[in-house]
N, C-alpha and C positions, 0 to 999 in steps of 0.2 A: 504494500500500500504506500502511495506517495504521501510523504509528510506535508500536510497543508500549511504548516508553519513556515513563514519566511525565514531564510537563513539568518537574517539580521535579528529576528525575534529570538532564535535559538541562541545567538551570541549574547543577547541581553539576559536571557534566562540562565545562561551558564555562569553568571557573575557569582562570586563567592557567597555562600549561604549565610555568612556572618552579617550580610546586609540586613537581614531580618532581625538579628540580634541588636544591631546598632539602632534600627528603627524602634525597637522595643525600649532600648535605653533612652532614646530621645523622648518618647512618650512618658517614660518614668521620670525623666528630668522635668518635663512640663508639669506633671502632677506634683512633684516635690516643690517646684516653684510656687504652685498654687497653695500648698500647705504652709510654706514658709512666708511667702509674700502676701498671702491672703487671696480671697476670691477676686477682689477688685483688681489687684495687680495682674492676675492671670487673665481676667476678662479684657483688660486694656491691651496686654501684649497680644492676645489672640485676635483682638479687633484690628489692631494695627497690621498684623501679618495678613489677615483676611483682606483688609483694604488694599494692601500692596499686591496680593495675589489677583484680586479683581482688576487692578490696573493692568497687570500683564495679560490677564485673560482678555481684556478689551483689545490689546494689540494682537493677540493670538487669533481671536475670532475674525477680526477685520482682515488680517493678513491672509487667513485661509479663504475668506470670502472673495478677496481680490485675486486669488489664484497664485499667491506667492508660496515659495517653499519654506516651511517651518520645520526645523529639524529637532528642536528641543523645547520642552516646557517643563521647568523644574520649580518646585517650591523649596526655598531655602538656598543656601550657598555652602561651599566647602565640599568635604568628602561625600560621595554618593552613598546613600543608605538603601535606596530601593528604586528600581526603574523598570519600565516595560515599554516595548516598542509597539506602536499601532500604526501601520502603514509606514510613512516616511518620518514620523515624529516619535521621539522618545519622551515619555512622561516619567517623572520621578520626584523623589524627595531627597534633599541633601541635609547635612548635619546641622547647619546654622539656620534656624528659622527666622531669618531677618528679611523676608520678602519672597520674591520670585523673579524668574527671568525667562524670556523667550528668545530663541535664536532664529532670526530670519536671515535666510541666505542673501548675500550681496547687499548688506545694509549700507555699505559705502563703496566708493570707487577703489579703495585700498584692498578690499577682500579678494582673495584668490578663489575662484570658483571653477568647477568643472564646466567646460564649454557646453556640455549637454544640459546643464542646469541653468545656464545663463538666462534663457528666456523667462524663467520664473523667479528671478532675483528681484529684490526690492528696487534696485537701481534701474531696472529696465521697465518698470511699470509706468503708467501714465501719472501725470501730476496729481489729478484728483485721487487716485488710489493711494499714492504715497502720502498725501495729506491726510486721508482718512485713517491710514494706519498710525501715523504719528500723533494725530489728535485723539485717537481712541482712548489712550490712558487717561488724560485729563478729562475727557468727556465722561468717562466712567465715574471719576470722582465727583464731577458736577451733577451727574444723574443721581448718584447716591445722596448727595447733599440735598438736592431738590426733593427727592422722595421723602427723606427724613423730615424736611421742613413741612411738607404737606401733612405728614403723620402728626407732627407736633401741633400744628395749628388746628387740625381736625379732631384729634383725639385728646390732646392735653389742653390746648387753648393758648391764647395770648393774654398777657396781663392787661386789665382795664386800667388805662392811665389815670382815670378819675377816682379810683377806689384803691386805697392802700391802708395798711395798718402796720404797726411796729412788729418786725419779725425777730429782731435780736437787738440786744443792748450791749454796747462795748463796755467792759468793766473799767471802772475808774473815770468814766466820761461824765459830762454834765447830765446826760440822760439818766445814768445810774444814780447820780447824786440826788436827783429830784424824784427818784422812784418811778421812772417810766418803765413799763413792763411790756413784754411781748403780748400782742393782741390789742394794745391801746391804739387809739386813733388820734393823731395830732391835728387839731382843727386849725390852729393859727399860731404864728410866732411874731411877737412884737406888733400885734394888731393886723398882720397880713394873713389872709386865709391861705391854707396849704392843701388845697384839694389834690394836687398832684405832687408826687415825691420830688420831681425836679424843681417845682416851685419852693418846696420846703428847703431843699439844698441851697437854692439861690439866696433865700432870705437868711439862712444860718451863716453862710459864708460871708455875707455882707455886714455882720454885726459882731466881729470877734471882740471878746472881752466886755461886751455890753450886758447890762442887767435888763432883761426883757421878760414879758409875760408869755408863757407857753400854755395854751389851752389844750388840755388832753381829755379825750372822752374814753371812759371805761365803764363797761356794762350799762351803756346808755346815759351815764351821768358825766357831765362836764366838770373838770377841775382846772383851776388856774394855778400854775407854778411860777414863782419868781426865780429865775435862773440866770447865772452868769455864763454866757456862751464861751466855750473853750476856744483857745487859740492854737493855730498850727502854722508853721512856716514852711512854705513850699520850696521846691528846688530853685525857683527864681527869686527867693527872698521875700515874696509877698506873704503877709500874714492874713489868714482867712479863718473864719469861724468853723467850729466843729462841735456838733451836738452828741454824736455817738450812737446812732441807731441805724439798723438796716430795715428794709421794707419787705413785707409780704404783700403781694398784690393779687387781687382776685382775678381768676382766669376765666376767659370767655372763649368757648369753642366756636368753630366756623364750619360752614358747609363745604363740600368738596370744591366747588367752583371758587368761592372766596378764598379758601385755604390755598388753592393753587396760585391764585393771583398774589396773595400775600407772600407765598413762598418765593415766587419769582422776584418780587421787589426786594425781599430780604436777602436773597441770594446775590442779587446785584450789589447790594450794600456791602455784604461780606467780601465779595470778590474785589470791590474797589478798596476796601480796608486792607486786604492782603497785598494788593498792588502798591498802595502807598507805603505799607510797612516795609516791603522789599526794597522799594526805591529809596526809602529813608535809611535803611541799613546799608545797602551797597553803594554808598557815596563815601568820599574821603572822610567827611565829618562823622558820618554814621559809623563807619568801621573803626575810626579812631576812638570814638566814644565807647563802642562795644568792647574793643580790646582793652581800653583803659579801665573799663569796669571790672576786669579780672583782678586788678590790683588796687582799686579804689572805687568810690561812688561814681556812677555814670553821670555825665553831664549832657549827653546827647540823646535825643529821642529817635526811635526807629519807626514811629508811626502809631497807628491805633492799637490799643491793647488787644491781645488775642485771648481775652477772657470771655466769660459768659455774656452774651448780648443783653442789652437792657430789657428786651421783651421776652426773655427766657423766664421760666417759672422759678428760677433760683432766687433767693433773697438778694436784693440789691443794697449794697452798703455805701455809705458816704465815701468819696474818693480817698484812697490810701495816702499816707503821708508822703510817699515817694512814688507817684504814679509812673514816672519815667522809667524806673528800673523794672516795673511790672510789664512794660511794653516790649522788652527785649526778646530776641529770638531764644527759644528753648531748644535744648538738645532732645534726642529721643527719650533719654532718661527723664528729663524734666517734663516732657509731654506725658510720659507714663505716670509720673507722680501727680501731675495735675488731673489727668484722666481718672486715676484711682480715687482722688479726693472727690471728684465730681460724681463718680459712680457711687461712692458711699453716701452722697447727698441725695441720691434718688435716680431712678432710671431715666426720668425725663430730662434731668440735668445732664446726665451722661450722653443722651442723644444729642444735646447741643455741643458737647465736646466732639462727637463724631462728625457733626456738621461742620464745625470750625476747622477740624483737621483736614477733612476732605476738600473743602474749598481752598485752604491754604496750599495743600500739596498739589492740587490741580493747577493753581495759578503758578506756583513755584516751578512746576515742571515745564511751563511754557516759556521760561526765560530763553530768549533766542540765541543761546550759546550752547555748544557741545560741552558736556555730554548729555544735556537735557533734551527731551523730545522737541522742545522749542527750537533747539539748534538744528535738528534735522528738518523741521518745518521751514526755517530760514534758508537752509541750503536748497531744499526742493523749490522754494519760491525763487531763489536766485537763479537756479538752473532753468526754471521755466521762463524767466524774463530774458535770459541770455539765449534761449533756444528760439532763434528767429530764422525765417526763410526755410523752414523745414529741417534745419540741422539741429540735432540734439546736443546740447552742451552739458558736459559733466564736470562738476567742480573737482579740483585737485585738493583733496582733503589733507594731503601731506603738508600743505602750507598752513593749515589751521592747527596742526598738532601742537606747536608751541603755545598758542593761545589756549587750547584745550587743557594742556597740562597746567597752565597758569590758573585757569578757572578751577580745576580739580584741587590744586594745592591750596587755593584760597578757601574753598569749601571745607577741606579737611581742617585747616586752621580755625575757621569759624566754628565748626562743630566740636572741635577739641576744646576751644575756649568756652563754648556754651555748656559743654558737659562739666568742665571744671567749675564754672559759676553756679551751675545747678546743684553741684555737690556741696560746695562750701557756702553758698549764699542764695538759696532758693527764694524767688520772689514771694511776697505775701499778696495773694490775690483776693484777700478779704474772705 
């Protein structure tokens, strides 16, 4: 009887059987991590790995749809633990669960390819197909974020801006001194009504050190407290008032249509915040402030904070004493710590973490430089512009290698410093 198994399949199956043992050890290591680091830490790590796998799956599916040759799809990096060949593609798991990767034949002009496979290489495909493949990763992140936003607005709701109560009281603050408690409603400060929490914050910040009347409602009864508003010096030296409360806001759910509309608007806001944050970081002043922060307080801002958005169900606290430091780039370790804290705060808060991470990673991956997907998009666009008169122009990527190595070196330096700062001085996100 003829063996129906492809010879390549037999080659894969003949790998050392200790691959199964190593795979079992990896699973055991993940279980041990969950027992030591807690359920929240394990959930965060698995969520990030799953997010990165879905990113690569987007590339994989679109490349296959476009008729390109895809030879490998692996979860993780490092030594191979398990693999199987199906057709021309080898699927498997590697030892370090830090994401995934897809190997598409002929991704650049530098790749050496068998002439028989050349017609199915990435570089020989049309501009629309190459764009589709390279944009698939970020599009996957954006689709996940939009889906989760719709779920949040439809199932959890968005805070009503005109209804809020005290959610938490900062120990040692003015609020604690006058016995303000969780569940109280602050009706006015210094004679100014505070229907919205942002209105309350504006009034408090404008009267540092002043003796004012604070009207608080508890169990339907209004009480007047005479209180001296605390003072706080910002990074710019300006003194502002600080009362010391966080807000719990009532949530209002939406129908599917309105939830989708709100999700699109909020997604655009978050994407723009990510763009501004990246632009602010990767400037001479931004990088100088970021690296200087490793040896002392940072004096440069990197953009908008990557914390829980104002319309999330998490308690919103008055601005931290040093908001600039809270806006800096986090390492993977720092993101895991933040995600773990948000998971412990509740599943709906953790969903916001996943939304933020997906939007940021999707935007970050579109930076128009190699090795990002955005670099391949820029190259494909450049080649399309140069391909005139029916002649196909192919960029010489060897000229871009020095720039690519410079970008990689900068990224490594940034991530190492971010890791160091997250270990020795993790930001207080309130």
